[in-house]
C-alpha positions, 0 to 999 in steps of 0.5 A, spaced: 708 638 893 707 644 898 704 649 893 699 654 893 693 652 888 690 658 889 697 662 887 699 659 881 703 663 875 701 657 869 694 658 872 689 661 867 683 665 870 677 661 869 679 654 866 682 648 869 688 647 871 693 642 867 693 638 874 686 638 873 685 637 867 683 629 864 684 628 857 689 631 852 688 633 845 692 631 839 698 629 843 696 622 841 703 621 839 708 623 844 703 619 849 705 612 844 713 614 845 712 614 853 708 608 854 712 604 849 718 605 853 714 604 860 711 597 857 718 595 854 722 597 861 725 602 857 725 608 862 728 614 861 731 618 868 729 624 863 724 627 859 725 634 855 717 635 853 716 640 848 713 644 843 710 651 842 705 654 848 699 653 850 698 645 846 697 640 852 706 640 854 704 641 862 698 636 861 702 631 859 707 631 864 701 631 869 698 625 866 705 622 866 705 624 873 698 620 875 699 614 871 707 613 874 704 613 881 697 608 880 702 603 877 704 598 881 711 599 884 716 595 880 711 596 873 713 596 866 714 589 862 722 585 861 728 588 859 726 584 852 719 584 852 716 582 845 708 583 848 703 587 845 703 593 850 701 592 857 698 599 857 695 602 851 694 610 855 696 614 860 688 614 863 687 614 870 681 613 874 679 621 876 677 618 883 684 614 884 687 616 891 693 619 887 688 623 883 685 626 888 692 627 891 695 630 885 689 635 884 690 638 891 697 639 890 699 634 897 702 627 893 708 625 896 710 622 890 712 629 886 715 635 886 712 641 882 719 645 881 717 653 878 718 659 879 717 662 887 714 668 890 718 675 887 722 677 893 729 674 897 727 674 904 721 671 907 717 676 909 718 679 902 716 672 899 710 672 903 707 679 901 708 677 894 704 670 896 698 675 898 699 679 892 700 674 888 706 677 884 712 671 882 719 671 881 722 672 874 725 666 874 726 660 878 732 661 882 737 656 885 733 656 891 727 653 888 732 647 885 735 646 893 729 644 895 728 639 890 735 636 893 732 636 899 725 632 896 730 628 892 734 625 898 727 623 903 725 617 901 719 613 900 716 609 905 713 605 900 718 604 894 715 607 890 716 613 884 718 619 885 715 624 880 719 632 878 715 636 873 719 643 871 715 647 869 718 651 866 725 649 864 726 656 860 725 659 866 731 658 870 736 662 871 743 659 870 744 658 877 738 653 877 739 650 871 746 647 873 744 645 879 738 641 876 744 638 871 747 635 876 741 632 878 739 629 871 748 627 871 746 622 877 738 621 877 736 618 883 734 611 883 726 610 881 724 617 880 723 620 873 723 627 872 720 631 866 722 638 864 716 642 860 720 647 854 717 652 850 724 653 847 728 647 848 735 651 843 734 655 849 736 651 854 744 648 856 745 643 851 748 637 857 740 639 859 738 636 852 743 631 851 741 628 858 733 627 856 730 624 851 724 628 848 717 628 847 715 633 841 708 636 842 704 639 835 699 645 835 692 642 835 688 641 828 681 645 828 677 640 831 682 638 837 682 644 840 674 645 840 675 638 844 680 641 848 676 648 849 670 644 850 673 640 856 676 647 859 669 650 859 668 654 852 663 653 848 666 656 841 664 652 836 668 649 830 672 654 828 678 653 824 678 661 825 680 660 832 685 655 830 688 659 825 689 665 830 691 662 836 695 658 832 693 651 835 695 653 841 689 652 846 692 656 851 693 661 846 685 660 844 684 661 851 687 668 852 683 669 846 676 668 847 676 672 854 679 677 851 675 678 844 681 677 841 678 676 835 672 682 834 679 686 836 682 683 829 676 685 825 675 692 828 683 693 826 682 690 819 677 695 818 681 701 819 685 698 812 679 694 808 675 700 806 675 702 799 678 709 801 683 705 806 685 708 812 679 710 817 681 714 821 675 715 825 674 708 826 682 708 829 680 714 834 675 709 837 680 704 836 684 708 842 680 710 845 677 703 848 684 703 851 681 708 857 675 703 859 674 696 863 681 691 862 685 696 858 691 692 860 689 686 858 686 689 851 692 693 851 696 686 850 692 683 845 691 689 841 699 688 841 697 680 839 693 681 834 697 688 830 703 682 831 698 677 828 696 682 822 702 684 820 706 677 819 700 675 815 701 681 811 708 679 810 707 672 808 701 675 804 706 678 799 711 673 800 708 667 798 704 671 793 697 668 795 694 670 803 692 664 808 688 658 806 683 661 812 680 667 813 679 669 820 675 674 819 670 675 812 675 678 807 681 678 810 684 675 804 681 681 799 684 686 804 692 682 805 693 681 797 691 689 796 695 691 801 701 686 800 701 685 793 708 683 791 714 681 795 717 687 794 712 690 800 712 683 804 720 685 806 715 693 807 712 689 811 717 685 815 721 692 816 715 695 819 713 689 824 721 690 825 721 697 827 714 697 830 716 691 836 722 696 838 718 702 838 713 698 843 718 695 847 721 701 848 714 705 849 712 699 855 719 700 859 719 708 859 711 707 861 709 710 855 701 712 855 699 705 851 693 710 847 699 714 844 703 707 842 698 704 839 696 711 835 703 711 833 703 703 831 696 706 827 699 710 823 706 707 822 702 701 819 697 707 814 704 710 812 707 703 810 700 701 806 700 707 803 708 708 801 
């Protein structure tokens, strides 16, 4: 499992990597499904771990890898075993040698298939490695490295685990190459495919895997997961609501002040006079400060969330049950009082998305792009 733990496309700054995370919260059903298959010797060779981004799919994959490689080679119950489950948890002692090797990316029984460094030559990839630049997709060359791994025999005759993170990122050639391995799986090899959008995968890949579906976390599970990651966010239903039950998104929101930014956007339209132009200009000017790029991306996320909640409020006739910030419900109802207004907000959201995509493609000044977006929201509100 050769890789550079210092340069990883899925590492969140300030938080432990999924393979360094001991516990998984809110996904007991998926763990139980896998353990049942293991204990009754019905372990499928391919598993599709699916669900929204940031809900623990990679954490589950690494928990399964640790568990499988720490078990005796024969493992599992008999084909017709009827005794209660022998294993009731995927937990492995953090001091177990396998756990140590996995954390260090030195476990010989694991292959991690993910995006490599950008570039088509060795020198270009080395330069990209130094700069931390990754390719946009998993290429067939990375899958060929997996093929070499699978053709090696394990010295102790034990299991091998392949983690594909994420399968959504494979290009067509890589997906077809992986499909051949799923069609003729090597003995004692378990393949774990992580997917945020399974519908985008080849139907033949999906059909050769058993699915473990993960779900958004509850506020309580979110709180525990954030504590484990080293973030004391308190029991915040508002954070869980804004993050959509995704721990990964919650971490991004906390690190980039997403909650205060959402409140700032809402306040532009919450006053008795409606749109506050002075506050809008202050918001735009903040994009010229340190860390403006991350703030810009978070602001785009916040705008999209605001428009979605406006459209939903108008369509349903009532605001979402959980307020992200105080007085949000009152503002949403005032701006989206009807189904007719809901359609207007949905159309505005699509137009803003198209403008934003085009603006980023032509490197439009972020401040100008945000100002244009805010005025579009004002026009829709006033129409």
